[in-house]
N, C-alpha and C positions, 0 to 999 in steps of 0.2 A: 504493500501500500504505499502510495506515495505521501510524504510528509508534507504537512501544512502549516504553515507561519503565522503568526498573529502580528498584527500591524500596531504594537504598543511600542512606547520606549522603555523597556526593560533590560537593564545593564547585564541581567543574567539569561536573557534569552536565547544566547548562544549555547550555555550550559545546558539548560532545559531542552532544547532541540537533540543535543548529542545524547540524552536520556530517555527521551520518550518518542514514540511514532506520532502522537499528537499532543505536542508540547503546548503548555498554556504558561500563563505568566509565574514567575517565581514567587516563594513565600515572601521575599523580601519585597517585591514589588506590590503584591496585594496589601502587606502591613502599610508599606508608603501610601497606597490609594485610600485605606480605611482612616489612616492618621491623618490625612489631607482633607477628608469629607467632613461635611458640616455635622452630620450625625451618623446613625448606623445605617448600613446598606443592607438590602436584601440580596439574595443570589442573583436574582434577575438584575436588579441594578448594577450588580458588580459586573455581570457578564457584558452588559451594554457599555459600560465605561471601559474594559478590558479589551472589547473587540472581540469578544468570543461569539461565535455563530453557530458552528457545527455542533450535533449532539454529542459525539465523542469529547469534544472539549467542555462541553457543559458538564458531562458526566464526570470527566476529570477534574474540572473545578468543584464540583461537589465532593468529591471524595478529599481534595486538598484541604477545603475549608474543614472537614469533618476531621482531619487529621491533625489541623494548626488548632483546632478548638481542644482537641484531646491533648495537645502538647502544651496547653496553656496560653498559645500566643493571642488567640481571638477567643471571645465569648459572643454568645447570641442571646437576644432577647425573647420575650415571650412571642413576639411576631417574627421569629426567625431571621431578623437583622443583625448584622455581625458588626461588630466594632474591635479595636484594639484593646487589650487589657491595659486598664490603667497603669500607667508609669508607676504611681504612687504605692500601688499594690505590689510591686516588683521588688525582689531584693538583689542587690548587686554582692557578688563576692566571688571568692575563688574555691575551687573543688579541692578538696582533701579527700584522696582515694584511701581505702582502707586494703590490706592485703586478702581480705577474706571476699571483695567483690563489691561490697556496699562503700559507701563515702558519707562525705559531709559537704554541705555549702558554708563556707565560713564568711560571714558577711563582713564588708569594709567597715561597716558601722559598728562593729564588736556587739552586735544586740544578741547573739548567741548561736551556737550551732544548729544547723538545720540538716536531719538525717535525711540521705538519699539512698532508696534502695536499688537494687542491682538492675533492674528495668532501667533506670535511670541513668545508673553509669556505665550503662553499655554504650553510650554515644560521646562520652567525655574520657578526657585524660587527666591525671591528677595535675593541678595546677590551672587548669583552664579557667578564664575569666566568663563568667555567666551571669544571666538573669534567671532568677527562679520566684517561686512563688509558694505559699504554704499550702497544704492540703488539709483536710479534716482528720487524716489519720495522725498518729503519733507512734513512735517506737521507744518502749522502753521509758516513757516519759520525756521523751525529746521530742521537738518539733518536728514533723516530716515534710518535704516539699517536694516539688518537681522542677525539672530545669525546663524554662521558656524559652531561652535564646541562649546561644553561644557567641559571646562577644569577641573573645580572642581565644587562639590554640597557643598554650605553653610548650608544647612539645612537637619540635620538626623533627629530631633525630632520636633515635633509641639503640641503645646497644643491648645485646641480647645473642643467645644462642640459636643458630640455625639448625633446623631439623627438617628432614624429608620423609614423611609418614605416609604410606597408603596413596601415592601419588601426589601428595600435597606438600608444597614447600612452605614453610613458615617460620617465623623467628618468635621464639619466647623471650620477653623482656627480662633482664637481669633485675630491675628495679620492682620489687615486690609489690609496691603500690600500682603499677601498670599490669592490670591483669587480662589485658586484650592481647591477643596471638596476633601478630602481623602476618597476612598471607603475602607471599611473594611468586612473582610469574616467573615460569622457568628461564626465560631469558633476561631475568634481573638477578640472579644468583652470583655474580661475580666469581664463579667456580667454588663457591664455598662448600666445605666439608660438613658432613653430618657432626653435630655437637661442637662445631667451632664457634667462637665469638665473632659477631659481626656487628657492623653499623648500619643501621637502616634509615633510610631517607623516607618519610612519609610521605605517601602522593596521594591517598585518600584517607580521610579521618572517618571512624565508625559513626554510624547513626542507629537508630532502634533496630533495623532490620540488617543492615550489611557490616562486615567487618571492616576493620582498617586495613589498608594495602600499603606496601611500600617497595621500595628497591634498595639493595644492599649496596651501599657506596663504599664500604672498606670492610676487608676481612683483617681482624685482629689477631687470629691465631688459635691454636688448640685450649682446649679447656683449662687443662693442668700445666700450662708453658708458664715457667719462672717469669716473674714480674707482671703475668697476666693481670692480678689483681688490681694493681696500680693503673694499668691501660683501661679496665673496667670501670673503677671508680673515677676517673676523669671524666670517661664520655658520660657515666650515666649521671653524674652531678653537674655535667656542663661546666666543668671548669675549664678557662682557657689556657691553653697549652702550648699553642703554636704562636711564633712572634711574626707578626705581619711585617711585609718587607720595608713599610716606612720606618718601622721599629728597629728593624735590623740595620738599617742604614744610617739613622740616628746615632747609634750605638758603635758601629763601626769609626764613625768620624770622630768619635771622643778619644783623646790621646791615652795610653796606657797608665802614664805617671801624671801627676799634677805639674800643671804649666808654671813657670816662675811668675807670669805676670798675675796669675790668679791667687799668688801669696801675698802680693802688696796690698796695703790698705785694711789689714786685719791684725788682730792682735796676736803677735808671735809667742807662742807658748812652748815651743821645741825644747827649751831647757828644763822644762819640767819632767819629771819620770812618770810620764803617764804608763798605764798597763793595761791590757784587756783581760777580762777571767770569764772564760766561758766553758763550754762542754769540750770534751776531746774532739769531737766528729763535727765542730762548728767550722764553718767557711766563710760565714759573713759577719762581720764584726762591726755591729752598729754603735757600740759606746765605749770609751775609756774612761778611767777615772784615776784621780790623782787628789791626795790630801795633805795638807801640812797644818802645824800647829801656828795659831795666832801667837803674837806676842802679848796680846791684852788676855789671852786665855780662849778656849774654845778652838775651834777649827776652820780652815776654809777648804772647802769640798769642790773640786772641778769635775763636773760631768761634762766630757765632751762627745758629741753626738755626729755621726757621720753629716755632711752638709749634702743631704740630697737634693735640695731645692736648688742648690747652685747649678747642678747639672740637668735637673729634670725642669725644664721651664714650662711656665703656663702655657696650657692649649697644644704642647708638641707632641707627637706621636708616642713618645715614650710615656709622658703625663697621662693622655688618654688611654693606653694600655693599663697604667698602674692603676688609674681609678677603675677602670672595668674589673680587674682583678682584686684589686682592693687589700689582698694580703697574699703571702707566700703560704703554701701548704706544704706541712713538714710530714711527709709519709715515713715509715721505717725504712732507713736506709736510702731514702730518694727526697729531694725538695723540687716543688715546682714554685719557682721564686716569681716574685711580684715584678722584678726588674731583671733584666738581661744580665747575664753572668760578667759582662765586662765592667759592669757597674757594682751589682751585688757582691760579686768576689774581687772584684778589683779596684777601678777608681775611687768607688765611696767607701769600701770596706777600710776600716782601721788598722790594717795590717801591720805587721811589725817591721821597725826600722825602715821606714818609709816616710816622707812628709804627706800628711793628708788635711784636707779643708774640714773643718768642724764648727758646728754650732756649739757654742759653750754657755754651759748654765754655773756660774760660780757662786756657791752659796755660804754664807757665813752662818757658823751653828756654834750655840752657847756650851759651856760645860755641862748644862743641864739637857742638852739634847733639842733644844728649841731653834727653829730656824729665824734668826734675826735679820737676814736681808738676803738679796739675791740680784744679780746682774745676767742679761743676756746678751751676747755678742759674738760676732763672726771671728774666728781664729783660726790657726793653723797648729798643728800638734806633730808629734813625732812618738810613736808608742815603742817604748823602751823594753817591751816584752810582752810575748803572747802565752798567758798563763792559764792553767785549766782551773776547774773547780777542786779536783783532786788533789793539785800540788799546793794551791793555797791553803785548802783546807788541813794539810799536814803541815805546813809552814805555822799554822796557828795552833797547833798540838804540842803542848810542853813535854820537852823529855822524849819526842819522838825521834828515833834515830835518821829516818829518812827525811823527816822535816828538818832536821838540823843541816843534814846535806843540802837540801833545796834552799835554804837560807843562805849558805855558803855560795851556792851555783847564781842565786840572784840576789847577791850582797848589793848590787847597784840600785834596787828598788824596794830593798826590804823595809826600809823607812817609811816610803810610801804606803805598804802593805799593814805595818803595824799602825800607823795614824788612821788608815782605815777601817781597822778592827776596833780601835778605841772610839771613832764617831759612831761606828754600828752598835758599840756597846750602849752609848748615851742616847742614840735614837729608839733602840730596842725597848728602853725604860718608857720613853715617850709613848710608843706603841702600845706598851701594855696599859698605861694610864689612860689614853685614847678611847680603849676598848675595842681596838681592831680584832677581827676574828682570825685565828690562828688555827686553820684545822690542819691535822697532821695526816695527810693522805699518802697513799701508796702509789708511785707513779713507776711505771716499768719501761723497761728497753727489750727489745726483741734482738737476739743476737743469732745471725745467719752462718751457714756453712757456704761452702764454695757453690753449691747448687742452689743458693738462695732458699733453702728449706730452714726453717726454725731450727735451731741447735739448742738455745736454752731462751728462759723468758726470765729475766732478772729484776728486782727492785732497785730503784734508783734511790740512794741515800742521800738526803739535803744535808749537807754539812754546814759550818759557820761560813764559808765561802760563798755558797749560795744565798745564805740568808744575808750576807755583807752588801753584796751586788744588789739584791732585792730592794734594801732601805736605801741604799743611794740612788737607785731609780726611781723609787716613790718620792724621794724629795726632789727631783729634778721634775716629775710630772707634776706634782703638787704645785711648785713655783710657776710652772709652765700655765696651769689653770689660774692661779691668782693672778697672772700676767693678762690673760684673757679677760678676766673680770673687771681688773683694774683700767684696762684700756677699752672697755664696752666694747670688745670684736665678737661678731658673730661668729663663733668657733664651735667645734666638736668637743663635745664633754663625754668622759667615760662614765655614764649614769648606772647606778645600781640600787634599786629602790628595794625598800623593805618588803617582808614576807606578805601575802597576802592573806585575808582573812579565813578562807576556807584551808589552806595549807598550814595555817597557824592553829587552827582548831585540832587539826589530826596529829600535828606535831605534840601539842599539849595533851591530847588523849594518849598517844603511845606512850609521852614521858611519865603520865600519871600512874601507867600499868608497871612501870619500874621504880616507882615511889620517887620520881624526879620532877621538877617543875623548871620551865624556862624563865618566867618571870610573873609576879602579881600583875604588872601592867597591863593594861588593853593593848598598847603597841610597845612591844619590847624593842630595845635598841640592842646595838652591836654588842655592847659591852656585857648585854644579860646572855648571848649566845657563848661571848668567850668565858664568861663566869662558869657556863655549864660545861664547857669543854674541859676547863681545868677541875672541875669536880669530878668529871668520869675519867680523868687520867688514871691510868694504871687498872681500870677495870677490863675484864676479857672480852667484855662486849661493848667497849669505848669506841671502837671503829664501825662497828653497826649503828650505833647512837648518831655517831657523827654523821653517816650516811644518811639517815634520816632526817638529820637538822639542814643538811646541805640541800636535800630535795624540797625543803620548805622554804628556800630563797628564790629569788626571781634570777632571771639571767640579766646580765649586764648588756647595755646597748649603747651606740654612740648618737646623740642628738644634741641639737644646739640649746634646749632648755637645761640648764643645771638645776637637778634635782639631788645632787650630793652622792656620795658612794657609801651605800650601808656596810658592806662587808670592810672596808678598809676605814671606816668611820670618819671619812674626809666630807667638808661641806662642799669641796669643790676638787674634781680630779680630772685629769685629761690623759692623754697618750703622746708623749713628745720624744721618747728614747729610742725608737724603732722605726725610722723612716725607710729602712732598707725594704722591711717586709709588712709594713702596714701604712696603708695610704693615709688613715687619720693624723699620724704623726707627721706625716709630710704637709698636711694641710695645717697644722700647728707651727710648723717653722716658717711654713709662707706666712701666717698671721705675725709672728715673731719679728721677721726680717722685715716685714712691711713698716713695723714701728721703727726699727733701727735704722732703716733708710729712709726715714721721713723727717720732717721738720718737727715734729711734735715733740713737747718737752717731757721727758721722762727720765726718773732717777733708776729705773729697773733694766736701762740698756746702756752699753757703753758703744760711743762712737769713735771712728777712726778718721783722722782727718785725712780727705782724700777720696775716703769713699762715697760716691755721688748719691742723689736722692733718686729713689724708684716710685714712679706713680703707683697708686694704689691699682688702678685699674690694670697694672701691667704684673702684679704680683699677687694681689688679694682682692679681687673684684668681687667676691660672694656677697649675696644678700642671703637673707635668713632662710629663704625658700630653698636656695640652693645648697646650703648648709643642712637643711632637713634632709633633702634627697640623699646627699652624699652621705648622711649618717644613715639612712634606711640602706643605702647600697652596701656599706662597710659593715653592717650589723647582719645583713643577709649573707653576705660574702665568707664573714666569719662562721655562721652556722653551718653553710655550705662545706667549708673546708674542714670544719670538725666531723659532720656527718660523712663525708668522704674518706676520713682518715679512720674514722670509726670502722666504716665498712671494710677497708683494707687490714685493720688489725683482725676485725672478726675472721675475715676470710683465712688469713694466715694462721689464726689460733684453731679454725677448724680443721686445716691442713694438719696441724700439730698433732690434733686428737683423733685424726682418722686412722692412725697406725696403732693406736692406743684403747680401740674399742675391747672392752672386756677387763681393761685394766682397773684397779679401784684406787681410789685417792680420798685422802682427809679434805673436809671442805666447811664451809660455813654458809648459814642461810642470810643471803644478801636481801631478798624480796619475796614477799609473801602475795600470791593473787588469788583470786577464785579458782584457777584451773591448776594451781601446784605452787612450788617453792623454787626460787632461783636459789643455786647454791654455785659458791666461786671455791675452786680448788686451792687449797693452802698450797704455796710455794711454786703453783705453776700459774697462778691469777687468770684461769679461763672461767668463764661461768656459763652455767647450762641450766636445764630445766629438769626437776623430779616432778614428771605429770601426778595428779592427784590421784589417777588410777593406779598408779605404781607404789602409792603408800600403803601401809599396812591395812588390812580390809576394814572398811568403816564407813559411814557416812560422816561428810566434814562440812562444818561451818565455817565460813570465811568472814571474820573481822576486819574490815579495812582499817578504822581507827588504830586497832590494837595491832595490825600487822601480824596475823596469827590464823592457823586453821586449827580447828578442835574437832575431834573425834566424837560423833554424837554417841556411840557404844562405849568406846573405850577411854573417852575423855582425854585422849592424847592431845598433845598440843605441839604444833610446830610453829615456831614464832623467829623474828630476825636474831641473828647473833647464835642460835642454836647449831652446835658443831655435829657432824655428820660423816659417815663414811659411806662414800657412793662409788657405783661403779659405771664406766662409759657405756651406755646403751645404743648409742645412734649417732651419726653425725650427717647434718644436711648442708654440704657446701654452700648449694644453691642459695638458701634461704638465710646462711649464716647461723645455723642453729645446733645446739648441742643437747642431747638428752642425757639422762642419768637415770639410775635406778639405785633407790636405796638398798644398802646391805643392811640386814638386820643382825648380824651376827657379831657386830662390833659394839655391845651393849656399853661398854664403857665410855664411848664417843657419842651416844646417843641419849640425848635428855628427853625421856619420856616424862613430863611433866602432868600433873593432875590439877585440875581447878580447885581452888580453894572453896569455893562455895559452888551452889547448883544453879548459878545463873542462865538464863538461856538467852542466847544470841537473838537479837531482832534482825540480824541478816538472814537473807534467805539460806535454806539449807541448800549446800552444794554437794550434790551427786558424783559419785566417781564417773566422770564419763569424760572423753576426749574433746578437747575445743572443737567447735563446729569448724569444719575445713573450708575448701574453696566453695564459694557461693555459686560460682559461675555455671550457667546452663539451668539456674532454677529461677522459676519465678516465685513471686510473694505467696502464691496458692500453695506450689510445692512445699515451700518452707511452712506454711502453717500445716499442713498434712504432715511434715515430719518433725513436728513438735514433740509427739509422744514416741517417735522412734527411740528403739533401744530400752524402753522401760524395763521390759521383762530381762533383758539382758543385764541391766543394772541389779536388779532385785536380786538376780542370780549371784551376781559378783558380791553384793552386800551381805548375804548369807553366813559366809564364813571363810575360813582359810581354804577350804577345799577346792574354790574356785579360783585362788589367787593367780595360778599359772594362765588361766583364761583371761584374766583383767590385764596382765602384763602383754600377753599377746595382742589384744586390742588395742593397747598404748602403743604397742611397737609398729603398728598399721600407718601411722603416720607421725612423724617426728614433729614435735611440738616445742616451741621456744622462743628465744627472742633473739634480736642481734646481739652479739657480745660486745660489751662497753669496755673499753681499755682506754687508759693514757698512756701515751707514749711520752719520752721525754722532750718537753717543750723548751723554746728560747725563755729567757728570765721570765719568769712567772712572777709578774708584779699587780697581778689582779686576782684576789681570791674567789671573785664572781665567775671565773672563768671555768671553776670546778663545779658550779652548779649546776644542776638538770635543767633542761629548756622548761 
């Protein structure tokens, strides 16, 4: 049959004619027509306005209007006249997908998440921007909604594994939030082999009926190839990793050493014995320190920070790329830098025994440890030694034989080291008096063999050298924040707000069960947290209590509104000391340089005669809205980097345990949920799940506020901090999940506690059944039908230990757990809120 076209100005007419034999105007054009109408239109009126005359097209229009009304795009009145859904009734937001197929609409106005069932999620990807509206249904007390319109797509490329099954080629996304398989046509596979990781360009997005389709644009390699975990994480989290040509050109045009002409008109500090103190594997050195005694008492502390803003000019290709990346990403044994290596490891890095340009923060500190004054200025320094935390830690240990030898080796800078330790000791007392929170957390480092397989996972012990540098950086960052306030500059503050009410209530309930209390105040301050940390020091459950305390805190963000830093107990705080690896620090440098190179009167800057004035628009033209946008970008990039690093560490740890299935380990309960307990292995630092179905035969109550499971029949309690003996039961590398099974024959390690009274939990009774798996392929009716599924099976399991083996068999059918979270060694940690849960 010959195609007929319609004579209307529809920008999507070509698309419609390619899809249908009898094309009609697109949904977009129908919506535009209805929106421009003075009132509701009947189908006949719409047909006339759209130029539809044939019976085939009229029937197609009827079906389209029915579908649009079903999808919530339009509604009809009693006279069957159609109009656009009132825009005020629509909710704007982004999609947050769940690994089990359903999802949520997160409104931009923070009015509360809206549950989206699987049938709605079939047409969107995680992160898509949509318009939705509420329905009359509800899901477990949450509002339920439907998607009315997709404003923009968040996903253009997907990383996943290629499969060819029963004549069909498809890619299964690695990101568990992307539950759509992507169909690949035979000519678009790029020769990918079965089970290889690939990158797919989306050519057709899914809708309620048709799946997503794509073209493979890159083949990454085999599933278990060394380094594949980093390649996958980079692509999965959309981390910028390729340098554009213009960035490469700008970096190549920079000299390898500091030009002599750049050293003039700066304060020359090359005679001072600056040193850098970093980890053994550090390659980019942002900061160097020097400390001397003042004749009047107290100390003069110099914090020299790489002068990145001198080389990365506003609006340059280097600047645009650094803004987009916002942060360097530190994977185990691999770094994805914010700036090209020529700058990050070369010209900007404060390498030993070479001249380097630096932004100086000169701070005077009283004998009581109080900052009595500070000045910022442009300088040139010479690092006299590249030291490590390990070496300096030993130098500071009295009567340590290796430390004595190191003090002799570095005799030319040992005076500086001793003064730095003196000022640290004074600052530490002020920190304690201020009430800053000092959590004792365990960071780990992954050691690899020659094949890049994990050899060992070892704890990183923080010594006095770590703490010394941390206090020096905190001083400089606080001075920079005061500088922004003093000169009323729109700048980026590092803001960490106090705990939210709900999280605080849960924390207080948990502490009450242990006979502890955070504070009697309605709004506790950081000093209350620190007092509790001191109270629990030495307790066997101290680590777990601190973990729960951390989870009650908010995550720090970058923003122009200064709301203080709760964790560090500062009224104002910013980031200044790491411009090589953090874009907010570079912005702070530009703000300070703007004042240094202006004619504004300021006692907080030192100017050198001959250094010319630089117009504000050439170095710091930012308005409040610009800073707000840059803060949101930096906060997002920081979370993205943390998520990518967590994925890589989780992958590596799963690999590490794959060869240890069946081995037993001692562990401690780190989290309790309705579906089981998470256990971290002692001395291995890997976390996994003991599913509720694998616990001793019983029905279990889940008490969220108390972080525990209680057996209905045995009254057995599993709570945070309990030490258990577990066996590695299963490892799912795809989902980064590890399953453990409880070993009952280690009674000395297992705490079988009885409740002291017969209180009944108000929580729902949690029966021993696995978490519901993948919801794909099921509509809501099938889910409702399946609500009673397994009851007979559960009754049999709960009857006694004779059916215990069957329970374990059921639990093994699907590996259940969560992504393994682990901290790797980071650059100078000067922000305790970095350790809080999102």
